[in-house]
KOLNUTOR-328599 format. One record per residue: residue number from 1; x, y, z of N, C-alpha, C in turn; chain; residue in one letter. Coordinates in Angstrom, 2 decimals, always signed. Atoms other than C-alpha are relative to their C-alpha. Example, Ala and Ser with C-alpha at 12.3 -4.5 7.8 and 13.67 -1.06 7.14 Angstrom:
BEGIN
<node nr="1" n_xx="+0.89" n_yy="-1.19" n_zz="+0.00" ca_xx="+12.30" ca_yy="-4.50" ca_zz="+7.80" c_xx="+0.90" c_yy="+1.20" c_zz="+0.00" kette="A" rest="a"/>
<node nr="2" n_xx="-0.82" n_yy="-1.19" n_zz="-0.06" ca_xx="+13.67" ca_yy="-1.06" ca_zz="+7.14" c_xx="-0.77" c_yy="+1.09" c_zz="+0.73" kette="A" rest="s"/>
# end
This chain:
BEGIN
<node nr="1" n_xx="+1.34" n_yy="+0.18" n_zz="+0.43" ca_xx="+17.10" ca_yy="+21.25" ca_zz="-14.47" c_xx="-0.61" c_yy="-1.21" c_zz="+0.78" kette="A" rest="m"/>
<node nr="2" n_xx="+0.67" n_yy="+1.06" n_zz="-0.73" ca_xx="+14.66" ca_yy="+19.14" ca_zz="-12.53" c_xx="-0.57" c_yy="-1.04" c_zz="-0.89" kette="A" rest="e"/>
<node nr="3" n_xx="+0.53" n_yy="+1.08" n_zz="+0.74" ca_xx="+13.52" ca_yy="+15.74" ca_zz="-13.73" c_xx="-1.56" c_yy="-0.01" c_zz="+0.20" kette="A" rest="t"/>
<node nr="4" n_xx="+1.44" n_yy="+0.18" n_zz="+0.01" ca_xx="+9.85" ca_yy="+15.50" ca_zz="-14.69" c_xx="-0.40" c_yy="-1.38" c_zz="-0.50" kette="A" rest="m"/>
<node nr="5" n_xx="+0.55" n_yy="+1.35" n_zz="+0.35" ca_xx="+7.82" ca_yy="+12.31" ca_zz="-14.90" c_xx="-1.44" c_yy="+0.18" c_zz="-0.56" kette="A" rest="l"/>
<node nr="6" n_xx="+1.42" n_yy="+0.02" n_zz="+0.33" ca_xx="+4.53" ca_yy="+11.57" ca_zz="-16.63" c_xx="-0.71" c_yy="-0.93" c_zz="+0.91" kette="A" rest="n"/>
<node nr="7" n_xx="+0.87" n_yy="+0.72" n_zz="-0.93" ca_xx="+1.69" ca_yy="+9.79" ca_zz="-14.94" c_xx="+0.57" c_yy="-1.50" c_zz="+0.02" kette="A" rest="v"/>
<node nr="8" n_xx="-0.40" n_yy="+1.43" n_zz="+0.11" ca_xx="+2.82" ca_yy="+6.30" ca_zz="-16.15" c_xx="+1.34" c_yy="-0.20" c_zz="+0.79" kette="A" rest="k"/>
<node nr="9" n_xx="-1.33" n_yy="+0.06" n_zz="-0.65" ca_xx="+6.47" ca_yy="+6.91" ca_zz="-15.00" c_xx="-0.17" c_yy="+0.15" c_zz="+1.53" kette="A" rest="e"/>
<node nr="10" n_xx="+0.27" n_yy="-0.16" n_zz="-1.37" ca_xx="+5.17" ca_yy="+8.13" ca_zz="-11.65" c_xx="-0.59" c_yy="-1.19" c_zz="+0.66" kette="A" rest="a"/>
<node nr="11" n_xx="+0.56" n_yy="+1.24" n_zz="-0.49" ca_xx="+3.07" ca_yy="+5.01" ca_zz="-11.18" c_xx="+1.05" c_yy="-1.12" c_zz="+0.16" kette="A" rest="a"/>
<node nr="12" n_xx="-1.00" n_yy="+0.96" n_zz="-0.04" ca_xx="+6.11" ca_yy="+2.92" ca_zz="-11.95" c_xx="+0.98" c_yy="+0.25" c_zz="+1.15" kette="A" rest="e"/>
<node nr="13" n_xx="-0.83" n_yy="-0.34" n_zz="-1.07" ca_xx="+8.25" ca_yy="+4.86" ca_zz="-9.43" c_xx="-0.67" c_yy="-0.39" c_zz="+1.30" kette="A" rest="h"/>
<node nr="14" n_xx="+0.79" n_yy="+0.33" n_zz="-1.26" ca_xx="+5.54" ca_yy="+4.45" ca_zz="-6.77" c_xx="+0.04" c_yy="-1.46" c_zz="+0.27" kette="A" rest="l"/>
<node nr="15" n_xx="+0.02" n_yy="+1.46" n_zz="-0.19" ca_xx="+5.30" ca_yy="+0.70" ca_zz="-7.37" c_xx="+1.34" c_yy="-0.50" c_zz="+0.37" kette="A" rest="t"/>
<node nr="16" n_xx="-1.38" n_yy="+0.41" n_zz="-0.37" ca_xx="+9.03" ca_yy="+0.31" ca_zz="-7.19" c_xx="+0.44" c_yy="+0.38" c_zz="+1.40" kette="A" rest="s"/>
<node nr="17" n_xx="-0.24" n_yy="-0.47" n_zz="-1.29" ca_xx="+8.99" ca_yy="+2.19" ca_zz="-3.94" c_xx="-0.93" c_yy="-0.73" c_zz="+1.01" kette="A" rest="a"/>
<node nr="18" n_xx="+0.85" n_yy="+0.78" n_zz="-0.87" ca_xx="+6.50" ca_yy="-0.35" ca_zz="-2.49" c_xx="-1.38" c_yy="+0.46" c_zz="+0.19" kette="A" rest="g"/>
<node nr="19" n_xx="+1.35" n_yy="-0.60" n_zz="-0.09" ca_xx="+3.32" ca_yy="+1.69" ca_zz="-3.13" c_xx="-0.73" c_yy="-0.42" c_zz="-1.28" kette="A" rest="i"/>
<node nr="20" n_xx="+0.65" n_yy="+0.37" n_zz="+1.19" ca_xx="+1.07" ca_yy="-0.19" ca_zz="-5.52" c_xx="-0.86" c_yy="+1.08" c_zz="-0.53" kette="A" rest="a"/>
<node nr="21" n_xx="+0.68" n_yy="-1.13" n_zz="+0.57" ca_xx="-0.29" ca_yy="+2.43" ca_zz="-7.87" c_xx="-0.27" c_yy="-0.16" c_zz="-1.45" kette="A" rest="a"/>
<node nr="22" n_xx="+0.37" n_yy="-0.10" n_zz="+1.44" ca_xx="-2.04" ca_yy="+2.57" ca_zz="-11.24" c_xx="+0.06" c_yy="+1.37" c_zz="-0.47" kette="A" rest="s"/>
<node nr="23" n_xx="+0.11" n_yy="-1.31" n_zz="+0.57" ca_xx="-2.10" ca_yy="+5.39" ca_zz="-13.61" c_xx="-1.20" c_yy="+0.73" c_zz="+0.45" kette="A" rest="d"/>
<node nr="24" n_xx="+1.23" n_yy="-0.67" n_zz="-0.48" ca_xx="-5.67" ca_yy="+6.11" ca_zz="-12.54" c_xx="+0.14" c_yy="+0.43" c_zz="+1.44" kette="A" rest="d"/>
<node nr="25" n_xx="-0.17" n_yy="-0.43" n_zz="-1.41" ca_xx="-4.64" ca_yy="+6.21" ca_zz="-8.79" c_xx="+0.84" c_yy="+1.25" c_zz="+0.08" kette="A" rest="e"/>
<node nr="26" n_xx="-0.83" n_yy="-1.21" n_zz="+0.09" ca_xx="-1.85" ca_yy="+8.73" ca_zz="-9.68" c_xx="-0.83" c_yy="+1.16" c_zz="-0.39" kette="A" rest="v"/>
<node nr="27" n_xx="+0.87" n_yy="-1.05" n_zz="+0.44" ca_xx="-4.35" ca_yy="+10.83" ca_zz="-11.53" c_xx="-0.93" c_yy="+0.53" c_zz="+1.06" kette="A" rest="m"/>
<node nr="28" n_xx="+0.92" n_yy="-0.30" n_zz="-1.24" ca_xx="-6.74" ca_yy="+10.66" ca_zz="-8.50" c_xx="+0.77" c_yy="+0.82" c_zz="+1.01" kette="A" rest="k"/>
<node nr="29" n_xx="-0.75" n_yy="-0.67" n_zz="-1.05" ca_xx="-4.00" ca_yy="+11.75" ca_zz="-6.14" c_xx="+0.41" c_yy="+1.47" c_zz="-0.52" kette="A" rest="w"/>
<node nr="30" n_xx="-0.31" n_yy="-1.30" n_zz="+0.61" ca_xx="-3.07" ca_yy="+14.63" ca_zz="-8.52" c_xx="-1.26" c_yy="+0.86" c_zz="+0.16" kette="A" rest="i"/>
<node nr="31" n_xx="+1.23" n_yy="-0.77" n_zz="+0.00" ca_xx="-6.66" ca_yy="+15.76" ca_zz="-8.76" c_xx="-0.43" c_yy="+0.38" c_zz="+1.48" kette="A" rest="e"/>
<node nr="32" n_xx="+0.28" n_yy="-0.20" n_zz="-1.44" ca_xx="-6.98" ca_yy="+15.48" ca_zz="-4.88" c_xx="+1.00" c_yy="+0.96" c_zz="+0.61" kette="A" rest="e"/>
<node nr="33" n_xx="-1.03" n_yy="-0.90" n_zz="-0.51" ca_xx="-3.88" ca_yy="+17.64" ca_zz="-4.55" c_xx="+1.03" c_yy="-0.69" c_zz="+0.90" kette="A" rest="g"/>
<node nr="34" n_xx="-0.89" n_yy="+0.72" n_zz="-0.82" ca_xx="-1.94" ca_yy="+14.92" ca_zz="-2.81" c_xx="+1.42" c_yy="-0.10" c_zz="-0.66" kette="A" rest="k"/>
<node nr="35" n_xx="-1.20" n_yy="-0.11" n_zz="+0.71" ca_xx="+0.70" ca_yy="+14.97" ca_zz="-5.52" c_xx="-0.01" c_yy="+1.17" c_zz="-0.88" kette="A" rest="i"/>
<node nr="36" n_xx="-0.09" n_yy="-1.20" n_zz="+0.78" ca_xx="+1.90" ca_yy="+18.18" ca_zz="-7.08" c_xx="+0.31" c_yy="-0.41" c_zz="-1.44" kette="A" rest="k"/>
<node nr="37" n_xx="-0.21" n_yy="+0.29" n_zz="+1.45" ca_xx="+1.80" ca_yy="+18.18" ca_zz="-10.85" c_xx="-0.31" c_yy="+1.19" c_zz="-0.88" kette="A" rest="a"/>
<node nr="38" n_xx="+0.21" n_yy="-1.03" n_zz="+1.02" ca_xx="+1.91" ca_yy="+20.58" ca_zz="-13.83" c_xx="-0.75" c_yy="-0.61" c_zz="-1.16" kette="A" rest="e"/>
<node nr="39" n_xx="+0.61" n_yy="+0.47" n_zz="+1.23" ca_xx="-0.42" ca_yy="+20.29" ca_zz="-16.78" c_xx="+0.97" c_yy="+0.16" c_zz="-1.12" kette="A" rest="i"/>
<node nr="40" n_xx="-0.99" n_yy="-0.03" n_zz="+1.14" ca_xx="+1.69" ca_yy="+19.32" ca_zz="-19.74" c_xx="-0.69" c_yy="+0.24" c_zz="-1.36" kette="A" rest="a"/>
<node nr="41" n_xx="+0.77" n_yy="-0.16" n_zz="+1.18" ca_xx="-0.97" ca_yy="+19.21" ca_zz="-22.47" c_xx="-1.46" c_yy="+0.24" c_zz="+0.34" kette="A" rest="h"/>
<node nr="42" n_xx="+1.35" n_yy="-0.33" n_zz="-0.43" ca_xx="-4.30" ca_yy="+20.88" ca_zz="-22.25" c_xx="-1.06" c_yy="-0.93" c_zz="-0.64" kette="A" rest="r"/>
<node nr="43" n_xx="+1.04" n_yy="+0.77" n_zz="+0.67" ca_xx="-6.14" ca_yy="+18.78" ca_zz="-24.84" c_xx="-0.19" c_yy="-1.33" c_zz="+0.67" kette="A" rest="r"/>
<node nr="44" n_xx="+0.07" n_yy="+1.39" n_zz="-0.65" ca_xx="-5.36" ca_yy="+15.39" ca_zz="-23.23" c_xx="+0.05" c_yy="+0.04" c_zz="+1.52" kette="A" rest="k"/>
<node nr="45" n_xx="-0.19" n_yy="-0.13" n_zz="-1.42" ca_xx="-5.00" ca_yy="+16.72" ca_zz="-19.73" c_xx="+0.99" c_yy="-1.04" c_zz="+0.56" kette="A" rest="t"/>
<node nr="46" n_xx="-1.08" n_yy="+0.87" n_zz="-0.57" ca_xx="-1.71" ca_yy="+14.90" ca_zz="-19.09" c_xx="+0.78" c_yy="+0.98" c_zz="+1.04" kette="A" rest="t"/>
<node nr="47" n_xx="-0.77" n_yy="-0.70" n_zz="-1.01" ca_xx="+0.55" ca_yy="+15.98" ca_zz="-16.24" c_xx="+1.49" c_yy="-0.36" c_zz="-0.04" kette="A" rest="y"/>
<node nr="48" n_xx="-1.44" n_yy="+0.26" n_zz="-0.24" ca_xx="+4.27" ca_yy="+16.29" ca_zz="-15.50" c_xx="+0.22" c_yy="+0.13" c_zz="+1.44" kette="A" rest="k"/>
<node nr="49" n_xx="-0.15" n_yy="+0.04" n_zz="-1.46" ca_xx="+5.32" ca_yy="+15.44" ca_zz="-12.01" c_xx="+1.56" c_yy="+0.12" c_zz="+0.29" kette="A" rest="i"/>
<node nr="50" n_xx="-1.34" n_yy="-0.16" n_zz="-0.37" ca_xx="+8.55" ca_yy="+16.62" ca_zz="-10.46" c_xx="+0.53" c_yy="-1.17" c_zz="+0.93" kette="A" rest="n"/>
<node nr="51" n_xx="-0.49" n_yy="+1.16" n_zz="-0.74" ca_xx="+10.63" ca_yy="+13.72" ca_zz="-9.02" c_xx="+0.06" c_yy="+0.36" c_zz="+1.51" kette="A" rest="v"/>
<node nr="52" n_xx="-0.09" n_yy="-0.42" n_zz="-1.39" ca_xx="+11.19" ca_yy="+15.73" ca_zz="-5.78" c_xx="-1.34" c_yy="-0.08" c_zz="+0.61" kette="A" rest="k"/>
<node nr="53" n_xx="+1.37" n_yy="-0.01" n_zz="-0.54" ca_xx="+7.41" ca_yy="+16.18" ca_zz="-5.32" c_xx="-0.50" c_yy="-1.48" c_zz="+0.19" kette="A" rest="d"/>
<node nr="54" n_xx="+0.45" n_yy="+1.39" n_zz="-0.13" ca_xx="+6.83" ca_yy="+12.43" ca_zz="-6.01" c_xx="+0.71" c_yy="-0.69" c_zz="+1.19" kette="A" rest="l"/>
<node nr="55" n_xx="-0.77" n_yy="+0.54" n_zz="-1.20" ca_xx="+9.61" ca_yy="+11.52" ca_zz="-3.42" c_xx="-0.65" c_yy="+0.40" c_zz="+1.26" kette="A" rest="t"/>
<node nr="56" n_xx="+0.68" n_yy="-0.51" n_zz="-1.19" ca_xx="+7.85" ca_yy="+13.70" ca_zz="-0.85" c_xx="-1.27" c_yy="-0.75" c_zz="+0.23" kette="A" rest="e"/>
<node nr="57" n_xx="+1.20" n_yy="+0.74" n_zz="-0.08" ca_xx="+4.57" ca_yy="+11.89" ca_zz="-1.57" c_xx="+0.32" c_yy="-1.42" c_zz="+0.48" kette="A" rest="f"/>
<node nr="58" n_xx="-0.46" n_yy="+1.41" n_zz="-0.36" ca_xx="+6.32" ca_yy="+8.46" ca_zz="-1.27" c_xx="+0.34" c_yy="+0.01" c_zz="+1.55" kette="A" rest="i"/>
<node nr="59" n_xx="-0.40" n_yy="-0.03" n_zz="-1.43" ca_xx="+7.79" ca_yy="+9.47" ca_zz="+2.13" c_xx="-1.21" c_yy="+0.18" c_zz="+0.86" kette="A" rest="i"/>
<node nr="60" n_xx="+1.23" n_yy="-0.21" n_zz="-0.76" ca_xx="+4.34" ca_yy="+10.68" ca_zz="+3.30" c_xx="-0.82" c_yy="-1.34" c_zz="+0.18" kette="A" rest="q"/>
<node nr="61" n_xx="+0.77" n_yy="+1.26" n_zz="+0.07" ca_xx="+2.72" ca_yy="+7.40" ca_zz="+2.25" c_xx="+0.67" c_yy="-0.99" c_zz="+0.96" kette="A" rest="k"/>
<node nr="62" n_xx="-0.73" n_yy="+1.02" n_zz="-0.84" ca_xx="+5.38" ca_yy="+5.26" ca_zz="+3.98" c_xx="-0.14" c_yy="+0.48" c_zz="+1.44" kette="A" rest="h"/>
<node nr="63" n_xx="+0.17" n_yy="-0.42" n_zz="-1.36" ca_xx="+5.12" ca_yy="+7.45" ca_zz="+7.12" c_xx="-1.43" c_yy="-0.31" c_zz="+0.50" kette="A" rest="g"/>
<node nr="64" n_xx="+1.42" n_yy="+0.29" n_zz="-0.41" ca_xx="+1.36" ca_yy="+6.96" ca_zz="+7.19" c_xx="-0.13" c_yy="-1.45" c_zz="+0.25" kette="A" rest="a"/>
<node nr="65" n_xx="+0.07" n_yy="+1.41" n_zz="-0.22" ca_xx="+1.81" ca_yy="+3.24" ca_zz="+6.83" c_xx="+0.61" c_yy="-0.40" c_zz="+1.29" kette="A" rest="q"/>
<node nr="66" n_xx="-0.66" n_yy="+0.26" n_zz="-1.19" ca_xx="+4.30" ca_yy="+3.16" ca_zz="+9.61" c_xx="-0.81" c_yy="+0.44" c_zz="+1.27" kette="A" rest="l"/>
<node nr="67" n_xx="+0.82" n_yy="-0.43" n_zz="-1.06" ca_xx="+2.03" ca_yy="+5.15" ca_zz="+11.84" c_xx="-1.13" c_yy="-0.97" c_zz="+0.25" kette="A" rest="t"/>
<node nr="68" n_xx="+1.05" n_yy="+1.02" n_zz="-0.10" ca_xx="-0.78" ca_yy="+2.70" ca_zz="+11.17" c_xx="+0.53" c_yy="-1.27" c_zz="+0.70" kette="A" rest="t"/>
<node nr="69" n_xx="-0.61" n_yy="+1.14" n_zz="-0.58" ca_xx="+1.49" ca_yy="-0.16" ca_zz="+12.01" c_xx="+0.28" c_yy="+0.12" c_zz="+1.48" kette="A" rest="q"/>
<node nr="70" n_xx="-0.32" n_yy="-0.26" n_zz="-1.42" ca_xx="+2.62" ca_yy="+1.43" ca_zz="+15.29" c_xx="-1.34" c_yy="+0.01" c_zz="+0.82" kette="A" rest="v"/>
<node nr="71" n_xx="+1.27" n_yy="+0.00" n_zz="-0.70" ca_xx="-0.98" ca_yy="+2.14" ca_zz="+16.26" c_xx="-0.58" c_yy="-1.36" c_zz="+0.23" kette="A" rest="e"/>
<node nr="72" n_xx="+0.57" n_yy="+1.34" n_zz="-0.12" ca_xx="-1.99" ca_yy="-1.48" ca_zz="+15.58" c_xx="+0.84" c_yy="-0.79" c_zz="+1.02" kette="A" rest="q"/>
<node nr="73" n_xx="-0.83" n_yy="+0.68" n_zz="-0.95" ca_xx="+0.98" ca_yy="-2.77" ca_zz="+17.55" c_xx="-0.40" c_yy="+0.49" c_zz="+1.44" kette="A" rest="s"/>
<node nr="74" n_xx="+0.40" n_yy="-0.53" n_zz="-1.33" ca_xx="-0.04" ca_yy="-0.51" ca_zz="+20.51" c_xx="-1.30" c_yy="-0.61" c_zz="+0.44" kette="A" rest="d"/>
<node nr="75" n_xx="+1.25" n_yy="+0.63" n_zz="-0.34" ca_xx="-3.60" ca_yy="-1.88" ca_zz="+20.37" c_xx="+0.22" c_yy="-1.49" c_zz="+0.41" kette="A" rest="r"/>
<node nr="76" n_xx="-0.26" n_yy="+1.47" n_zz="-0.30" ca_xx="-2.31" ca_yy="-5.46" ca_zz="+20.29" c_xx="+0.71" c_yy="-0.13" c_zz="+1.36" kette="A" rest="e"/>
<node nr="77" n_xx="-0.74" n_yy="+0.08" n_zz="-1.27" ca_xx="+0.06" ca_yy="-4.74" ca_zz="+23.14" c_xx="-0.92" c_yy="+0.27" c_zz="+1.22" kette="A" rest="n"/>
<node nr="78" n_xx="+1.00" n_yy="-0.31" n_zz="-1.11" ca_xx="-2.77" ca_yy="-3.23" ca_zz="+25.29" c_xx="-0.84" c_yy="-1.16" c_zz="+0.23" kette="A" rest="r"/>
<node nr="79" n_xx="+0.85" n_yy="+1.18" n_zz="-0.07" ca_xx="-4.95" ca_yy="-6.25" ca_zz="+24.49" c_xx="+0.74" c_yy="-1.15" c_zz="+0.74" kette="A" rest="n"/>
<node nr="80" n_xx="-0.73" n_yy="+1.03" n_zz="-0.55" ca_xx="-2.21" ca_yy="-8.69" ca_zz="+25.43" c_xx="+0.30" c_yy="+0.29" c_zz="+1.51" kette="A" rest="l"/>
<node nr="81" n_xx="-0.17" n_yy="-0.35" n_zz="-1.38" ca_xx="-1.51" ca_yy="-6.76" ca_zz="+28.63" c_xx="-1.22" c_yy="-0.19" c_zz="+0.80" kette="A" rest="t"/>
<node nr="82" n_xx="+1.26" n_yy="+0.23" n_zz="-0.74" ca_xx="-5.15" ca_yy="-6.87" ca_zz="+29.60" c_xx="-0.24" c_yy="-1.57" c_zz="+0.25" kette="A" rest="e"/>
<node nr="83" n_xx="+0.15" n_yy="+1.46" n_zz="-0.11" ca_xx="-5.23" ca_yy="-10.64" ca_zz="+28.93" c_xx="+1.00" c_yy="-0.57" c_zz="+1.09" kette="A" rest="q"/>
<node nr="84" n_xx="-0.96" n_yy="+0.39" n_zz="-1.06" ca_xx="-2.06" ca_yy="-11.10" ca_zz="+31.03" c_xx="-0.49" c_yy="+0.31" c_zz="+1.39" kette="A" rest="l"/>
<node nr="85" n_xx="+0.57" n_yy="-0.47" n_zz="-1.35" ca_xx="-3.54" ca_yy="-9.07" ca_zz="+33.91" c_xx="-1.13" c_yy="-0.90" c_zz="+0.41" kette="A" rest="d"/>
<node nr="86" n_xx="+1.18" n_yy="+0.91" n_zz="-0.31" ca_xx="-6.75" ca_yy="-11.20" ca_zz="+33.74" c_xx="+0.53" c_yy="-1.40" c_zz="+0.45" kette="A" rest="y"/>
<node nr="87" n_xx="-0.56" n_yy="+1.31" n_zz="-0.38" ca_xx="-4.72" ca_yy="-14.44" ca_zz="+33.86" c_xx="+0.63" c_yy="+0.06" c_zz="+1.38" kette="A" rest="l"/>
<node nr="88" n_xx="-0.67" n_yy="-0.23" n_zz="-1.25" ca_xx="-2.67" ca_yy="-13.13" ca_zz="+36.77" c_xx="-1.09" c_yy="+0.02" c_zz="+1.11" kette="A" rest="k"/>
<node nr="89" n_xx="+1.06" n_yy="-0.04" n_zz="-1.08" ca_xx="-5.89" ca_yy="-12.37" ca_zz="+38.66" c_xx="-0.66" c_yy="-1.33" c_zz="+0.18" kette="A" rest="t"/>
<node nr="90" n_xx="+0.54" n_yy="+1.29" n_zz="-0.11" ca_xx="-7.33" ca_yy="-15.76" ca_zz="+37.89" c_xx="+0.92" c_yy="-0.91" c_zz="+0.81" kette="A" rest="q"/>
<node nr="91" n_xx="-1.04" n_yy="+0.82" n_zz="-0.77" ca_xx="-4.10" ca_yy="-17.46" ca_zz="+39.20" c_xx="-0.02" c_yy="+0.36" c_zz="+1.47" kette="A" rest="i"/>
<node nr="92" n_xx="-0.10" n_yy="-0.50" n_zz="-1.36" ca_xx="-4.17" ca_yy="-15.29" ca_zz="+42.29" c_xx="-1.30" c_yy="-0.49" c_zz="+0.71" kette="A" rest="h"/>
<node nr="93" n_xx="+1.26" n_yy="+0.37" n_zz="-0.67" ca_xx="-7.84" ca_yy="-16.14" ca_zz="+43.02" c_xx="+0.07" c_yy="-1.57" c_zz="+0.29" kette="A" rest="i"/>
<node nr="94" n_xx="-0.10" n_yy="+1.49" n_zz="-0.31" ca_xx="-7.11" ca_yy="-19.92" ca_zz="+42.64" c_xx="+0.99" c_yy="-0.25" c_zz="+1.00" kette="A" rest="e"/>
# end
């Protein structure tokens, strides 16, 4: 049997995995289809989230963060390379 989490437990798992998340953010991600979830109670519209699906979401979030960091490092590297080339040109001129 697969382990199911409620929204509060999912938020706690996300936070412990380094992704700051409130119950409201988890609900938003469910409604946007970013986290798979099943409706647990129709009256209160609560959800049950499979641990496997939450783990996949965590991996995607970390992957997106790493991609952003790599892109930022690439931009910084290009900027530093341009500055270095400029300085080399200035030294050559002098």
